[in-house]
N, C-alpha and C positions, 0 to 999 in steps of 0.2 A: 571584462571577461573573467568568469570564475571557473575554477576547476571543480567539477561535479562528478561524484561517483554515484551511479545508479545501480542498486542491488536488487535483483529480481529477474525473472525470465518470462513473465507473462505479458499480457496486453498492456497493462498500465505501465510497467517498467519500460517496455519498448517504446511506448508513446511518449513517456516523459523524456527518454533519451533523444528521440528525434525532435521533440518540441524544444527542449533546451538547447540542443545543438543549433537549431534554426534561429534561436535567439542570440547566437554568437558565443556560447560558452564552450569550454573544453569538456567533453563528456566521456566518461569511462563506464562501460557496461560490464557488470560482474555477474557471474554465476558460479556456484561451487563446482568442483571437479566432476561430481556425479550428475550435474545438470547442464554442463557447458554444451553438451550435444544438442540442446534445444536451439542453439544459435548456429548450428552447422550449415544451414541453408544460406546464411549470409556472412559467415565467418571470414571468407576470403575477401569479399568486397567491403565488408563492415558497413554496408549501406542499408538503411531502413527508410522505407517510404511510408508516408502518411497521406491518406485521402479523406475527404469529407470536410469537416469544419476547419481542418488544417491541411493545406496542400503543401507538402514538403518532401524532399528526398535528400537525406543527409548522410554523410559518412561519419560514423562514430569514431572518435579518436582512438579508443582502446576497447577491445573486447577480450576479457581475460577471466581466468579462474584463480588468479594470484591475488589474494586479498591485499597485499602490500602494494602491488602495482595499481590496484583500483583505488584505494583510499589514501595512499601516501601523499601528503601535502595537499589533499583535496580541501577546498573551502567548505563544501557541503557533501554530506553522505545521505542519499535518499534511499530509503528502504521501502520496497513495495512487494511484500510477500503475504501469504495467507497467515492468519492468526496463529495457526499451529506451528509456524516456523520461526517465530520471533525468538524463542529461547535458543534455538540452534544458531541463528544469525548473531545473537548477542554473544554467545560463546566464541563464535568464529571471529568476531570483531574485536573483542577485548584484547588489549595489548598491541593493537595496530592503529590506534587513534590517538588524538591529542585533545587536551582540554580546550583548545582554540577552535576545534571543528564543531560544526552544527549538524546534527543528524535529524533528518525529517522522516517520519513514518506516515504514509498515507493509508487510510483505513486503520489508523492507529488504535483507536478505542482503548486507551490507557496502556498501550504497548510500552510506553516510556517506563512504566513501573517494572516491567519485566527486564528491560535493558539495565535500568539502574540497579536492580537487585543483583544482576550478574556483575556489574562493574563495582558495586559497593563504593568504598572510599578510594578506589584506585585513582591516582592523580591524572591518569590519561583519559578519564571519563569525559566524553563530549557533552555538549549542551543538547538536550532533546526537545524536539518540536513535533507535534502531531496534529493531524486533521482527521476528521471522521470520514471524509470522502476524498477521492482523488480529484485532481483539477479538471477532469473531464470524464465523459462516458465514452468508452472505446472498446473495440474488439479486434482480435487478430483477423486479418483479411486474407492472409496467405503467408508464405515464407518471406520474412523480411518486410512485411507489409501490414499496416494497421489502419483501421478506419475510426476516426474520431467523430462521434455523433454531435456532441455539444460540449461546451465548456461550462463548468459550474464550480465555484469556490465556496468554501465554508470558512468560518473563523478557525483560528488555530490556538493551541495552548503550548506553553513552554514548561519544561522541567529542568531546573527549578523555575518556579513561576517568576521569580525576581529577574530572570534573564530577559524577560519581555521588554523591560525598560530600555535595555541597550540594543536588543537585536530585532525587535518587531519591525521597525521601519526599514532596517537593513534588508531583512528577508523579503519584504514586499518589493523592494527595488531590485534585488538580485534574482529572485525566483518568480513568484506570482504575487499579484496584488490582492492578498487575502482581505476579505471585507471586515474582519473584526478580530477580537482577541477574547478568548475565554479566560476566566480568572485562574484556572489551573486545569490539569489534565483530567481531573475528576469531572468537572463541569463539561469539559469537551467530550469525554466518553459517554456521559449520560445524555448528551445532545445528539447522539447518533441518528442521522437522517438518511443513511444510504438507501434503504428500500424505497424512499419516496422521490428521489431525484433522477433515477435512471429512466430514460425514454423507453418507449415500447420495444424497439428492437433488442434492447439489452434485457429488460426485466422479464418480458413474457417468455423468453426462451432460456431463462436462467438455468433451468435444470439440465438442458442439453448442452448449453454453452460451457457450463462449469464442470460437467461430469465427463471425465476422460474415457469412460467406458462407452459413451454415446458416439455413434458415427458422425454426429454433427457437432462434436466438441470443438471449441476454439481455444481451450486452455489445456495445459499439460499437467495440471494438478487436480485432484479430486476436490470438490467443493467442501467447505467446512460443514459439519453437521448442522449448525444453525441455519446456514444458507439453504441447504438441501431440504431440511424439514420445513422451513418457512416457505420455500417454493411449493412444497407439497400442499401447504395450507392454502396458498394463493390459487391453486388449480381447482379448488372446490371439492377435492376428493377426501372425504373423511375429515372435515374441518375440526370437530372437537378433539378427536384422538390425535390428529396431527399437531394441534396446538399444545396438547399435553406432552407429546413426544418432543416437541421443540424445546419446551421448558426443561425436560429431563436431559435433553442433549446438551443444552447450554450449561446446566449445572454440573453434569458429571463427565462430559467428554471434552469440553473446550476450555474449562476454567482452571488455570494453574494456581490452585490454592484457595483457601476459604475466603480470603479478602476479596479476590477478584470475583468469586462466586457471588458474594453479597452485593458488590458494586455493579456487576454486570447484569444481574437479573432484571432490575427495573429498566435498563436500557433495552434489553431483549424484548421485554413485554411491550414497551412503547413501539418498537419497530413492528411487532406483530399486530398491534392495534391499528397502526397506520395503514397496514395492508388490508385490513378487514373490510 
């Protein structure tokens, strides 16, 4: 049994929490103080139910807004938040981790570079692992309830890349049996395949599922500009202009710095081409 902190409030974070708890681990679910209300419907019972590809109903060990209570002595820290929040979570986590911990970001897309930039040479910097997709397609099905449509795993990358020699087999045993290993987080980020692996129930409703202003929203955060514009592309409404706007959105609204701008652009173009 491992001690695992899951950071995030959405469908993926909640599904990871119930999935890993069902596998016998100690699971702590964290949300910042300003977002902890998103767990209010099951805060008392601490029970999350999953239906679909996973049938489980588990009591999460800890649900908290205290970062030390969440990550203290944890073997793994799993971060599942939208891309625009990685900087915030990095600053929140710095000073509360240790070099022996492994931090995994799902839908990472080179998020490790953001976290490492915040930690710098701090000796408490953990080992970073990232995957371009979460371990499954899932959506919120109600208060304290998620629906898993299917499982799907992609290769992962380590930062520093040399950590893979020591930890790759360990993480496959402890968490998920990832099918392969990228040479580094750059290769991982440029291999983003998220738009092509989601089943119909997730992808075709993406604009409403991800948009909190929609009455059929299943998430509590607004979609990233890239997702929303790419969804606009996939609906067939104004394809050329939407494609141009998605490019502009990626370059100027979601890229923290010129290095990520240059690296992220080919990844975004590939994703758009795959949906065409």
